[in-house]
ROLUMKOL-867654 format. One record per residue (C-alpha): x, y, z; residue in three letters. Coordinates in steps of 0.05 Angstrom, whole numbers, plus 5000, padded with zeros to 4 digits. Layout:
residues N
x|y|z|residu
X|Y|Z|Ala
...
//
This chain:
residues 398
x|y|z|residu
2454|6488|4030|Met
2396|6493|4078|Ser
2436|6468|4138|Lys
2492|6518|4128|Met
2441|6573|4114|Lys
2409|6559|4182|Asp
2477|6556|4217|Ile
2500|6622|4186|Trp
2433|6656|4200|Ala
2436|6634|4274|Asn
2507|6663|4279|Tyr
2486|6730|4250|Ile
2425|6733|4296|Asp
2471|6720|4356|Ala
2516|6777|4334|Leu
2456|6824|4329|Lys
2433|6803|4398|Ser
2495|6838|4426|Leu
2476|6901|4390|Asn
2421|6908|4338|Lys
2465|6958|4302|Asp
2526|6912|4297|Phe
2552|6925|4227|Pro
2543|6862|4185|Ile
2587|6881|4126|Glu
2586|6821|4080|Leu
2592|6814|4005|Lys
2538|6786|3959|Lys
2538|6711|3944|Pro
2594|6683|3902|Ala
2570|6657|3836|Ser
2575|6583|3820|Pro
2623|6602|3764|Glu
2671|6636|3814|Lys
2671|6576|3859|Ile
2682|6529|3800|Glu
2740|6574|3775|Asp
2772|6569|3844|Ala
2766|6493|3844|Glu
2795|6489|3774|His
2855|6531|3794|Ala
2866|6491|3858|Leu
2856|6424|3822|Lys
2811|6396|3877|Phe
2740|6406|3901|Asp
2726|6454|3958|Leu
2688|6426|4018|Pro
2612|6428|4009|Gln
2600|6469|4073|Asp
2650|6521|4049|Leu
2615|6526|3981|Lys
2548|6531|4016|Asp
2572|6589|4059|Leu
2601|6627|4000|Tyr
2536|6619|3961|Gln
2505|6659|4018|Ile
2559|6712|4027|Asn
2626|6719|3991|Asn
2665|6739|4052|Gly
2681|6811|4074|Gln
2718|6869|4044|Gly
2771|6908|4081|Leu
2729|6932|4140|Thr
2747|6949|4212|Pro
2685|6911|4237|Asp
2705|6837|4232|Leu
2650|6785|4228|Ile
2686|6726|4263|Leu
2708|6760|4327|Phe
2777|6787|4309|Asp
2779|6749|4242|Phe
2757|6773|4174|Arg
2719|6724|4129|Leu
2759|6721|4065|Met
2730|6724|3995|Thr
2732|6665|3948|Ile
2785|6701|3907|Lys
2829|6709|3968|Glu
2819|6636|3986|Ile
2842|6616|3917|Arg
2902|6663|3916|Glu
2926|6646|3986|Asn
2919|6571|3976|Thr
2958|6575|3911|Leu
3015|6610|3948|Lys
3028|6547|3988|Ala
3086|6507|3960|Glu
3084|6432|3950|Asp
3082|6393|4015|Asp
3146|6403|4054|Val
3160|6360|4115|Leu
3180|6402|4174|Ala
3253|6398|4195|Glu
3230|6400|4268|Glu
3169|6353|4271|Pro
3164|6360|4347|Asp
3162|6436|4340|Tyr
3103|6430|4292|Tyr
3065|6378|4333|Gln
2990|6388|4330|Ser
2936|6378|4382|Phe
2904|6329|4386|Pro
2968|6292|4368|Val
2968|6264|4297|Gly
2908|6304|4272|Thr
2949|6352|4228|Val
3010|6331|4187|Lys
3074|6363|4214|Pro
3089|6404|4153|Lys
3110|6476|4141|Arg
3067|6484|4078|Asn
3010|6445|4047|His
2971|6462|3985|His
2909|6428|4015|Lys
2902|6475|4075|Trp
2848|6523|4052|Ile
2849|6590|4091|Pro
2780|6621|4098|Phe
2789|6671|4155|Ala
2846|6719|4168|Gln
2871|6760|4226|Arg
2922|6815|4214|Glu
2970|6836|4269|Ala
3034|6875|4279|Gly
3100|6858|4246|Asn
3064|6833|4183|His
3040|6774|4225|Lys
2977|6741|4200|Thr
2938|6683|4229|Thr
2892|6641|4185|Tyr
2837|6593|4202|Leu
2840|6539|4149|Ala
2803|6477|4127|Leu
2849|6416|4126|Asp
2835|6373|4065|Met
2893|6325|4078|Asp
2895|6312|4153|Pro
2940|6268|4195|Gly
2921|6196|4213|Pro
2879|6219|4272|Asn
2848|6278|4237|Gly
2785|6289|4196|Lys
2779|6318|4126|Val
2751|6388|4130|Gly
2773|6401|4202|Gln
2786|6474|4221|Val
2859|6486|4240|Ile
2904|6545|4256|Thr
2955|6565|4204|Ala
3007|6620|4197|Tyr
3041|6651|4136|Pro
3116|6654|4126|Ser
3147|6686|4064|Asp
3076|6687|4034|Asn
3066|6612|4048|His
3023|6580|4102|Ile
3069|6558|4158|Asp
3059|6536|4230|Phe
3112|6584|4254|Arg
3075|6603|4317|Ser
3080|6533|4346|Asn
3006|6534|4363|Lys
2977|6484|4314|Cys
2911|6455|4338|Phe
2844|6432|4313|Val
2793|6486|4328|Val
2731|6446|4305|Ala
2715|6383|4266|Ala
2683|6423|4209|Ser
2666|6493|4186|Leu
2593|6483|4208|Gly
2614|6460|4278|Glu
2662|6519|4284|Phe
2606|6569|4269|Leu
2559|6533|4317|Gln
2612|6537|4371|Met
2619|6612|4362|Leu
2543|6620|4362|Thr
2539|6583|4428|Ser
2592|6628|4459|Lys
2555|6690|4436|Leu
2490|6664|4465|Glu
2524|6647|4531|Ser
2534|6721|4546|Gly
2606|6711|4567|Thr
2641|6745|4507|Val
2674|6813|4512|His
2640|6864|4467|Tyr
2656|6937|4462|Lys
2635|6994|4416|Gln
2677|7056|4415|Lys
2664|7112|4366|Asp
2652|7077|4300|Trp
2690|7012|4315|Lys
2663|6948|4344|His
2708|6899|4381|Lys
2689|6827|4398|Leu
2732|6779|4438|Arg
2722|6713|4474|Leu
2769|6740|4528|Val
2786|6813|4536|Lys
2851|6834|4500|Lys
2862|6764|4471|Glu
2858|6739|4400|Ser
2803|6688|4389|Met
2857|6636|4371|Val
2896|6649|4435|Asp
2832|6642|4477|Ser
2812|6577|4442|Leu
2883|6550|4448|Tyr
2879|6558|4524|Lys
2809|6529|4525|Glu
2819|6469|4479|Leu
2892|6449|4489|Val
2913|6419|4557|Pro
2963|6459|4598|Glu
3016|6404|4599|Asp
3016|6401|4522|Phe
3021|6477|4518|Arg
3079|6478|4567|Gln
3115|6424|4527|Lys
3107|6463|4463|Gln
3132|6527|4497|Glu
3194|6490|4520|Glu
3206|6464|4449|Ile
3196|6535|4422|Gln
3246|6565|4472|Arg
3298|6512|4454|Ala
3286|6525|4380|Tyr
3292|6600|4388|Glu
3356|6595|4430|Ser
3388|6552|4376|Ser
3380|6606|4324|Lys
3441|6650|4309|Pro
3441|6713|4352|Lys
3465|6760|4298|Tyr
3453|6764|4223|Arg
3480|6805|4165|Asn
3441|6869|4168|Thr
3431|6935|4133|Ala
3444|6972|4198|Phe
3424|6965|4270|Gly
3397|7014|4322|Val
3398|7014|4397|Glu
3349|7053|4440|Phe
3316|7054|4508|Gln
3243|7032|4510|Leu
3195|7076|4550|Pro
3170|7043|4613|Glu
3117|6987|4605|Asn
3124|6981|4530|Phe
3134|6910|4504|Tyr
3148|6876|4438|Leu
3084|6854|4404|Asn
3097|6786|4372|Gly
3158|6748|4348|Asn
3205|6780|4299|Val
3257|6748|4254|Asp
3296|6775|4195|Ser
3359|6781|4154|Thr
3346|6855|4141|Ala
3357|6897|4202|Ala
3359|6893|4277|Arg
3338|6932|4338|Val
3371|6926|4406|Lys
3322|6932|4464|Val
3359|6930|4531|Gly
3410|6874|4526|Asp
3373|6833|4475|Gln
3373|6839|4399|Phe
3307|6831|4364|Glu
3302|6823|4289|Tyr
3256|6858|4241|Leu
3217|6816|4193|Asp
3222|6839|4120|Glu
3277|6851|4070|Lys
3253|6916|4038|Gln
3208|6945|4092|Thr
3223|6915|4160|Ala
3176|6932|4217|Met
3163|6913|4290|Val
3108|6938|4336|Ser
3112|6956|4409|Leu
3051|6966|4454|Thr
3031|6988|4523|Lys
2965|6974|4557|Asp
2932|7038|4579|Ile
2866|7010|4606|Gly
2795|7003|4581|Asp
2818|6955|4526|Asp
2862|7010|4495|Glu
2935|7007|4475|Glu
2990|7058|4460|Ala
3028|7037|4398|Met
3099|7048|4374|Leu
3119|7024|4305|Ser
3192|7016|4284|Ile
3211|7004|4212|Ser
3272|7004|4167|Ile
3262|7016|4093|Asn
3313|6998|4040|Gln
3312|7056|3991|Ser
3338|7064|3920|Gln
3347|7139|3931|Gln
3417|7167|3922|Ser
3402|7238|3947|Ala
3439|7261|4010|Pro
3400|7246|4074|Pro
3387|7320|4088|Ala
3356|7328|4019|Glu
3312|7267|4031|Gln
3288|7299|4097|Ala
3271|7364|4061|Lys
3232|7324|4009|Gly
3192|7291|4064|Leu
3176|7359|4095|Val
3153|7386|4028|Ala
3108|7325|4018|Leu
3074|7334|4086|Tyr
3067|7409|4075|Glu
3029|7395|4011|Gln
2984|7347|4049|Gln
2973|7399|4103|Ser
2954|7451|4052|Ala
2904|7404|4020|Ala
2870|7389|4087|Tyr
2868|7464|4103|Ala
2818|7473|4047|Asn
2769|7422|4077|Ile
2719|7452|4127|Pro
2725|7423|4196|Gly
2794|7393|4184|Met
2840|7415|4240|Asp
2906|7388|4212|Phe
2970|7394|4254|Thr
3039|7396|4223|Leu
3104|7408|4261|Asp
3174|7386|4243|His
3248|7393|4259|Glu
3307|7371|4215|Val
3379|7359|4237|Lys
3440|7338|4197|Glu
3488|7284|4221|Ser
3452|7259|4284|His
3479|7201|4327|Glu
3515|7168|4269|Gly
3458|7178|4219|Phe
3463|7223|4158|Gly
3401|7263|4179|Ala
3346|7264|4231|Tyr
3275|7291|4226|Met
3219|7297|4277|Tyr
3149|7302|4248|Leu
3083|7313|4283|Lys
3022|7310|4237|Gln
2949|7291|4236|Gly
2881|7314|4260|Met
2854|7323|4330|Ala
2853|7256|4367|Gly
2894|7221|4313|Thr
2960|7258|4314|Val
3021|7215|4296|Thr
3092|7232|4319|Lys
3148|7202|4276|Thr
3223|7203|4282|Leu
3262|7192|4218|Tyr
3336|7172|4218|Tyr
3360|7175|4146|Ile
3417|7145|4106|Glu
3428|7150|4031|Pro
3397|7081|4019|Ser
3361|7065|4084|Ser
3312|7100|4130|Met
3294|7083|4202|Leu
3227|7110|4226|Ser
3197|7106|4296|Ile
3123|7125|4295|Ser
3079|7136|4356|Ala
3004|7144|4360|Asp
2968|7198|4401|Asn
2969|7153|4463|His
3045|7158|4468|Val
3066|7219|4508|Ser
3119|7269|4487|Asp
3160|7247|4548|Glu
3158|7174|4526|Glu
3180|7193|4456|Leu
3235|7236|4485|Glu
3262|7174|4520|Thr
3274|7143|4451|Ile
3301|7207|4419|Ile
3353|7215|4474|Asn
3376|7143|4470|Ser
3378|7124|4396|Val
3447|7103|4373|Lys
3470|7071|4309|Arg
3504|7003|4319|Leu
3541|6993|4254|Asn
//
């Protein structure tokens, strides 16, 4: 364990060199029994360097201050649960699409029960990126290499078409990050109570490493394969209902979306939302100083049978109760404003809601049907004029 102990200590020291108050929020060591239980459930031994790390710290809880740049170190319980979600090995239908770099290092599979996720990055649209240890590599790979992996339907899946080896081992991966921290070239920012750490400003660590480690001609080839694959997919699917609206200027879709549940039309192109019960897509706009304005669009399948106008009144009552509760807390300046309309642009009911505290006010539009609800939510960086652009252009498609 001494080697991993030194590697991990060096990494933590490098983090603190950026800011001595950088919040190091880590859990206590995992007991040998917990690690053994995980190995028993998985039916194979975990890599020794992973076990050594988790006998120092058992990952992180749900904290905004992530320890591995924009990735959270998972707990041994999460490693066990997420590895068990992977189905038996399934050969990819499009092996060229799932080609790894270097070529032949990772088997071209959608799922593999011997990819062990240890770090997780959450993003919009329910999109999650994992860093995983590959225990069954391709012919040119190495057991224990660190790879990128992506979930699909709760399974690990190389959907993003960016499969590459990040480092030859967990130890080498941590040493690489330590070296980058010590070089003084990383982007670090502290605002209010939140700390942000990036290799390149406004880029995920994986995106930055992909550009650094993967040659441009290989990246271009994979982009061409991805475009061809995307264009071959059916343009329309069976949906709950669709909605068309005009995006405010400079907003863009954040990530790929794909679904059988609902659709959104942006300009002349349909984009799909990505869940069956609660479908959501995010839209962002850069506003400078590493800040973004965020729009979130979701469609919820509901079991409610109440008329849409009654559902809207129920939502109002719920937020009024919340407002009343906050009013009794000293220093809480809670805002609540709302407007309800019946039969709006083909929907059974419409409601505008503005609620929150100073600096964190959220504005939400609800378009309600008896069994479905569309909501468009904007943070405090989205102006009333930008939201008005959406309100004046929303139309139901079917």
